[in-house]
C-alpha positions as CSV (number, residue, x, y, z in Angstrom):
1,X,117.3,32.0,95.6
2,X,120.1,34.3,94.2
3,X,120.3,38.1,93.7
4,X,122.3,38.9,90.6
5,X,123.4,42.4,89.5
6,X,123.0,45.5,91.6
7,X,122.8,45.0,95.4
8,X,119.6,45.9,97.1
9,X,119.0,47.3,100.6
10,X,118.0,44.7,103.2
11,X,118.7,41.8,100.8
12,X,121.2,39.0,100.4
13,X,124.6,39.9,98.7
14,X,124.4,40.0,95.0
15,X,126.3,37.6,92.8
16,X,127.9,38.0,89.4
17,X,125.9,37.2,86.3
18,X,128.2,34.2,85.5
19,X,127.4,32.5,88.8
20,X,123.7,33.1,88.2
21,X,124.0,31.4,84.8
22,X,125.8,28.5,86.2
23,X,123.3,28.0,89.0
24,X,120.5,28.1,86.4
25,X,121.7,24.9,84.8
26,X,120.0,22.8,87.4
27,X,116.5,23.6,88.7
28,X,115.6,22.9,92.4
29,X,114.2,19.5,93.2
30,X,110.6,19.2,92.1
31,X,110.9,22.0,89.5
32,X,111.5,21.8,85.8
33,X,113.0,25.3,85.4
34,X,114.5,28.3,87.3
35,X,112.6,31.6,87.6
36,X,114.4,34.8,86.7
37,X,112.5,37.9,88.0
38,X,113.7,41.0,86.2
39,X,112.7,44.7,86.1
40,X,115.1,46.6,83.8
41,X,116.1,46.3,80.2
42,X,119.6,45.0,80.9
43,X,118.3,42.4,83.3
44,X,115.8,41.3,80.6
45,X,118.7,40.9,78.1
46,X,120.6,38.7,80.6
47,X,117.5,36.6,81.1
48,X,117.0,36.2,77.4
49,X,120.7,35.2,77.1
50,X,120.1,32.4,79.6
51,X,116.8,31.2,78.2
52,X,117.1,31.7,74.4
53,X,120.8,31.7,73.6
54,X,122.2,29.3,76.2
55,X,119.0,27.3,76.3
56,X,119.0,27.0,80.1
57,X,115.9,25.8,81.9
58,X,114.8,29.4,82.7
59,X,111.4,31.1,82.8
60,X,111.2,34.9,83.0
61,X,108.9,37.1,85.1
62,X,109.0,40.9,84.4
63,X,107.6,43.6,86.7
64,X,106.4,46.8,85.0
65,X,105.3,50.1,86.7
66,X,105.2,52.5,83.7
67,X,101.9,54.1,83.2
68,X,102.6,55.0,79.6
69,X,103.5,53.2,76.3
70,X,107.0,51.8,76.4
71,X,109.4,52.7,73.6
72,X,110.1,50.0,70.9
73,X,113.0,48.1,72.5
74,X,111.6,47.8,76.0
75,X,108.2,46.9,74.5
76,X,109.8,44.1,72.6
77,X,111.8,42.9,75.6
78,X,108.8,42.8,77.8
79,X,106.9,40.8,75.2
80,X,109.4,38.0,75.6
81,X,108.6,37.4,79.2
82,X,106.8,34.3,80.3
83,X,104.7,36.3,82.7
84,X,104.3,40.0,83.5
85,X,103.4,41.5,86.8
86,X,102.1,45.1,86.7
87,X,102.2,47.3,89.8
88,X,98.9,49.0,89.1
89,X,95.9,48.4,86.9
90,X,96.9,51.5,84.8
91,X,100.4,50.0,84.2
92,X,98.8,46.7,83.2
93,X,97.1,48.4,80.2
94,X,100.5,49.1,78.6
95,X,102.1,45.7,78.7
96,X,101.2,42.2,77.3
97,X,100.8,38.9,79.1
98,X,99.9,40.3,82.5
99,X,99.4,37.5,85.0
100,X,98.7,39.7,88.1
101,X,98.5,43.3,89.4
102,X,100.6,43.4,92.5
103,X,101.3,46.7,94.3
104,X,104.7,47.4,95.6
105,X,104.8,47.1,99.4
106,X,106.8,48.9,102.0
107,X,109.0,47.3,104.7
108,X,107.3,48.7,107.8
109,X,110.0,47.4,110.1
110,X,112.8,49.2,108.2
111,X,110.7,52.3,107.8
112,X,109.1,53.0,111.1
113,X,108.3,56.1,113.2
114,X,110.8,57.8,115.4
115,X,110.4,57.5,119.2
116,X,110.9,61.3,119.3
117,X,111.0,63.1,116.0
118,X,112.8,66.2,117.4
119,X,115.6,64.0,118.7
120,X,115.8,62.1,115.5
121,X,116.1,65.4,113.6
122,X,119.0,66.5,115.8
123,X,120.9,63.3,115.0
124,X,121.1,64.4,111.3
125,X,122.9,67.6,112.3
126,X,121.0,69.7,109.9
127,X,120.0,73.2,111.0
128,X,116.6,74.2,112.4
129,X,114.2,72.3,114.5
130,X,112.3,70.2,111.9
131,X,112.7,69.1,108.4
132,X,110.8,69.0,105.1
133,X,112.2,67.0,102.2
134,X,111.8,65.8,98.7
135,X,113.5,62.5,97.7
136,X,114.5,61.5,94.2
137,X,116.9,62.2,91.5
138,X,117.3,66.0,90.9
139,X,115.6,66.7,87.6
140,X,112.5,68.4,86.2
141,X,110.5,65.1,85.9
142,X,110.8,64.7,89.7
143,X,109.5,68.2,90.3
144,X,112.7,69.4,92.1
145,X,112.2,72.9,90.8
146,X,108.6,72.9,92.1
147,X,109.9,71.9,95.5
148,X,112.5,74.7,95.5
149,X,110.0,77.3,94.4
150,X,107.5,76.3,97.1
151,X,110.2,76.2,99.8
152,X,111.5,79.7,98.9
153,X,108.0,81.0,99.5
154,X,107.2,78.8,102.5
155,X,110.3,78.9,104.7
156,X,110.2,82.6,105.6
157,X,107.0,81.8,107.5
158,X,108.6,79.0,109.4
159,X,112.1,80.1,110.7
160,X,112.7,76.7,112.4
161,X,112.2,74.7,109.3
162,X,115.0,73.3,107.0
163,X,114.3,71.9,103.5
164,X,116.3,68.9,102.2
165,X,116.7,67.9,98.5
166,X,117.7,64.2,98.8
167,X,118.9,62.6,95.7
168,X,121.6,62.1,93.1
169,X,122.5,64.8,90.6
170,X,123.6,63.3,87.2
171,X,126.0,65.1,84.9
172,X,123.2,66.0,82.6
173,X,121.3,67.8,85.4
174,X,124.2,69.9,86.7
175,X,123.0,73.0,85.0
176,X,119.5,72.4,86.2
177,X,120.8,72.1,89.8
178,X,123.0,75.2,89.2
179,X,119.9,77.3,88.3
180,X,118.1,76.1,91.4
181,X,121.0,77.0,93.6
182,X,121.1,80.5,92.1
183,X,117.4,80.9,93.0
184,X,118.0,79.7,96.5
185,X,121.0,82.0,97.0
186,X,119.0,85.0,95.6
187,X,116.3,84.3,98.3
188,X,119.0,84.2,101.0
189,X,118.1,80.6,101.9
190,X,121.4,78.8,101.1
191,X,121.7,77.4,104.7
192,X,118.0,76.4,104.9
193,X,117.4,74.7,101.5
194,X,120.1,72.0,101.3
195,X,121.1,69.6,98.5
196,X,122.2,66.5,100.5
197,X,123.2,64.4,97.5
198,X,122.4,60.7,97.4
199,X,121.9,59.2,100.9
200,X,123.1,55.6,101.4
201,X,120.2,53.2,101.6
202,X,121.2,52.1,105.1
203,X,121.0,55.6,106.4
204,X,117.9,56.7,104.6
205,X,115.3,55.2,107.0
206,X,116.8,57.1,109.9
207,X,116.6,60.4,107.9
208,X,113.1,59.8,106.7
209,X,111.7,59.2,110.2
210,X,113.2,62.4,111.4
211,X,111.2,64.5,108.8
212,X,108.0,66.3,109.6
213,X,106.8,66.4,106.0
214,X,107.6,64.7,102.7
215,X,106.9,66.6,99.5
216,X,106.6,64.3,96.4
217,X,105.5,66.5,93.5
218,X,106.8,64.7,90.4
219,X,105.4,65.6,87.1
220,X,105.4,61.9,86.2
221,X,105.9,58.8,88.2
222,X,105.2,55.1,87.3
223,X,104.5,54.1,90.9
224,X,106.7,55.9,93.4
225,X,107.9,54.4,96.8
226,X,109.1,57.5,98.7
227,X,105.6,58.6,99.9
228,X,105.0,55.0,101.1
229,X,108.3,54.9,103.0
230,X,107.5,58.3,104.6
231,X,104.0,57.1,105.5
232,X,105.4,53.9,107.1
233,X,107.7,56.2,109.1
234,X,104.7,58.2,110.3
235,X,105.5,61.2,108.1
236,X,102.6,63.0,106.3
237,X,102.9,63.7,102.6
238,X,102.1,66.4,100.1
239,X,102.1,64.7,96.7
240,X,101.2,65.5,93.1
241,X,98.4,63.7,91.3
242,X,100.7,61.2,89.6
243,X,102.0,57.6,90.1
244,X,100.0,55.7,92.6
245,X,100.1,58.6,95.0
246,X,96.3,59.1,95.2
247,X,95.8,55.6,96.4
248,X,98.5,56.0,99.0
249,X,97.1,59.2,100.5
250,X,93.4,58.5,100.3
251,X,90.9,61.3,101.0
252,X,93.4,63.5,102.8
253,X,94.1,60.7,105.3
254,X,97.9,60.6,105.1
255,X,98.4,64.1,103.7
256,X,97.2,66.2,100.7
257,X,97.1,65.6,97.0
258,X,97.9,68.7,94.8
259,X,97.6,69.5,91.2
260,X,100.7,68.9,89.0
261,X,103.0,71.9,88.9
262,X,100.8,73.8,91.3
263,X,103.2,75.4,93.8
264,X,100.5,77.4,95.5
265,X,98.7,74.2,96.4
266,X,102.0,72.7,97.7
267,X,102.4,75.8,100.0
268,X,98.8,75.9,101.2
269,X,98.8,72.2,102.0
270,X,102.0,72.4,104.0
271,X,100.8,75.5,105.9
272,X,97.5,73.7,106.6
273,X,99.5,71.0,108.4
274,X,102.0,73.1,110.1
275,X,99.3,75.5,111.4
276,X,97.2,72.6,112.7
277,X,99.6,70.4,114.7
278,X,96.8,68.2,116.1
279,X,95.5,67.3,112.7
280,X,99.1,66.8,111.5
281,X,99.7,64.3,114.3
282,X,96.5,62.4,113.4
283,X,97.6,62.3,109.7
284,X,100.9,60.9,110.9
285,X,99.1,58.1,112.7
286,X,96.8,57.4,109.7
287,X,99.8,57.5,107.3
288,X,101.4,54.6,109.2
289,X,98.2,52.7,109.4
290,X,97.5,53.0,105.6
291,X,101.0,52.0,104.7
292,X,100.8,48.8,106.9
293,X,97.2,47.8,106.2
294,X,97.0,48.6,102.4
295,X,100.6,48.4,101.2
296,X,102.4,46.1,103.4
297,X,105.3,44.1,102.1
298,X,103.6,40.8,102.9
299,X,100.8,41.4,100.4
300,X,103.4,42.0,97.7
301,X,105.3,38.8,98.5
302,X,102.1,36.8,98.4
303,X,101.0,38.3,95.1
304,X,104.4,37.6,93.5
305,X,104.5,34.1,94.9
306,X,101.1,33.3,93.3
307,X,102.6,34.1,89.9
308,X,105.6,31.9,90.6
309,X,103.4,29.0,91.6
310,X,101.3,29.5,88.5
311,X,104.3,29.2,86.3
312,X,105.8,26.2,88.1
313,X,102.5,24.3,88.0
């Protein structure tokens, strides 16, 4: 097995495309072809180069999470795959040749609860005694503005809380971030609502387990891993009704589901938890249990391997 392209956390080192192409000339003993498992358009183009242009013994598996119709080019690319894996039944409705629905799983060893959340929070050297965060690229689609609006209204009631906005800001979103910073400054909360920028993948589990609450209020999400990573870390979640978030949270078992763009519900859900620490603790335990029992990494591995075996045989 090789990983080509962008390096992934917790995985083997990636290799250049050229090496992957050379290794694909000769399938492993007992197999007639090499499997390329791809997710993005550029990866699909590379796989088509290997299979259709260079005529290497390659078969292509594509994973799709989008819960909406793909645009023309991605739709055509996905149609060239030998097998498609959808992450949800909803996503399966928008792609052809689906061989299986396999939910993404969370690495519950990498994302695990802190022995002492207060001590873990101190290690991050952020102000306050506990943290609330949203994780994802800073942009309207991810609901960053909703998080800021909710925190501006919420934090005055909880003077020990600090809110973190964890994620990359692209050049096209600088003005969006600038407007959010002006709102934060006008509210006098510059030191309590903090843009951390992108956190290195190796450091993210430590930061996630130090949080008391994750807020994931995207306006659209295909699947969304950040609530699962928080849940595996024993962190309750307030999430919008998008992506696969309803299945993660259940009936208020791991947190609360709120209407899209409803900041009042975000605030009331957070206050409900902070004002009922016993129930919040129970949610923390149930969050970890749901992440492991329903969305463990092992189930994803088994589901993907079944598709591989189907193609090989």
